[in-house]
N, C-alpha and C positions, 0 to 999 in steps of 0.2 A: 738238719743243719747249713747254715750258708755264710760264708762273711763275703763279701762285699768289698773291695780294698782299690782306694787311686795312691798311685806312686805317682810322686813327682820331685823335680830337682832343675837339675842344671845340665846340659850333655857334656857328657863327657864321665858324670859322678859315679856313674856306676848303675841306675837305675833298672838297666836293663839287666844285669849279672841277680839283682835281686829279683826282678821277675822269671826270671831261667829259676833260678832256686826255688823259689815257690811255686811255682809249675811241676819243678821234677819231682817235689814232695807230695801235690797231691795226683799227680797222674800215678809214680808208687802206690800212696794209699788209697787207690782206685776212687777218688773226689772227683767228679764234674769241673770242670775250667772252662772257663771264657775269657778273654784279654783281646781288651780292643785297642786300634791299632795305636802306636805307641807314636805320639806325635814330638815333634822337635828335635827327635835324633841325630839329624843329618847335621845338626850344626851344632859343632862342638859349642858349647857357653848359651845356645837356647834353652829357652825352658821344655821341660820333657815332663808329659803327660801319661797314664795308661792308666786306662780300668782292667782289672782284675779282680774277676767272679769267680766264688769257691763255692759250690752245693753238692748238698749229699744227693740232691733232687736234678732234676731234669733243667738246664738251664738258657733259657727261649733267647734274652738278649746278650751281648755284650759289653753294653752301654748302662751306664749307671745312671738314675735322676737326680734331681737335685732333693738331700736331703736323704736318700739310701745308702751315703755309704757309714760303712762299721768303723773303717780303717783308712787314716790319711797319716803312711809310711812317704816324708819327705826329708828328701837333703838337703834343703836349703828353705827358714824360715818364711821366707816372702811369699816361696812357692808353696808351703803349707796353708798359709793364710789366702792366696789366691784362689785354691777350690774349697775355700769352707761351706759356700753355702751348699756342698753336694756331702756335708758332714751330718749324718742321721741324729736326733736329739742325744740318743748314748753313744756314740761316735766319741772314736779317740784317735788323736792326733801324735804320731811317734814324727818327731823331727831333730833335725842338729840344731843348736842354738846358734852357731856359725855362718854367717851370710857369706853367699858370693855374691861379692859387689863385681858384675860385669855390666851395669849400666851406669851412664854417669850422671843420672835424677833416680840412684837406689833410695829410697826412704829411709829416715831417720832408725837408724840398728835397734838403737835400744827403745824408740814405740814401738819397731815388729816386736821385741821379745816382749816389751809390757802388753800390748792387744793378747798374742799368746797364752799368757798367764793367766787373762782373765776368763777366760776358756775351762769349762770345767772337767774336761777329761785331758791332760797334755800330758806325754812325755817327753822332756829336751834336753839335749846334753850336747857337750863341745865336743863332737864324736871325730872331729882330724886330729884336734890336740890330743885325743886318747889314742887311738892309734899309732900316732907320732911317738909318742910317750912308750908305749909297750912295746916299737919297736915292727910295727906294720902299718907302713906310713898312709899304704894303697889301701886298708884295710875299710875304711871308714865307714863302707855304706856294709859292712859284714856287720860294722859293731850297730847300725844303726839296727840293722834286719834283725840281730840278736834284741835289741831292746824291743824291738815289735813284735819277736817270735812269742809269748805269752799273749798278746793277744789275739794272736790269729787263730789260736784254738781248735779250728777244722783240720789241723796239720798240728802234729806235736813240736815240742822244740828237741826232740832227738831228730824226727823224722828232715828236719830243717838242717841238721848237724849235720844226717846221712848223704841228704841232697848236695850241700856243699862239697863234703867228701865225692862223690861222682862226676858234680858239674865241674868241678879244678883238678878231677884225675888227670886229665891227659897234659897239664902244664906240670906234674910234675908233685912229686912228695912236700918242697917247701914251702907250693903255693898254697894249698890243701893244710896244711900246717896252720899256715899261715895265718889264712881263712878264719877257719874250725877256732884261734885264738882270741881273733876279732870279733867274731859272733859269740863267743864266749865273754869277753869285755862287758857287750853291751845286753845278755841276759842279766848278768852279775849288775847292773847297772839298776836293772829293772827290781833285783831283788833286795836292793840298800834297801 
C-alpha cells in the first residue's frame, strides 16, 4: 500500500505540523516515509508546499510526478488549485474554503471555490471558523488534518490521534487537548 500526498498552504498556517504528525504516525506504524524539502517555510505568508510519500514498500524518491498524488491537503483553496496537475485521476483534495488573501491580485474567491467544486473528489470546509467557534482558534490545521485522516488510509485515524498527543506533549496537556479536539472536529465533518 502507498499514499502520495501534497501538503500546501501559506507560511505560518501549520503545514509543517501536519507533516510532522503524519510522519510521526507513519514511523510509529512502521510505514516507510519520504518527505521532499518543504518550500516556502522561511517566508511567513509565502506559499508552502511539500511532498510526503508513505508506503509499505521501499520508496526510492521523495518527489511526486505530475498525476501521481493520491491526496492534496491544503490550508488554502488557491494553493490546492496550484498543485492540481499533480493530483491522480482518483485523487482527493481536502482543503480550507477560506482564502488567505496575501497578495494584491488574489483571484476572485468565489471563482476559486467554484472551480474546486467542479472536481470529482473534494472535501472543503471553513476550517478557520470551525476552529474559532469551538474555542481552538489555533487549531485550523488540525481540523484540516482530521478531515484528511480517513483518506490517508495507510495510517489510521487513531494512529494520527496518538501522533498528535506525542508531538504536542512537550507543550502541555491543554495544547494536546485543544489539538485533539480540533482534529476530532475535522474527522466528524467527513462523517456528516
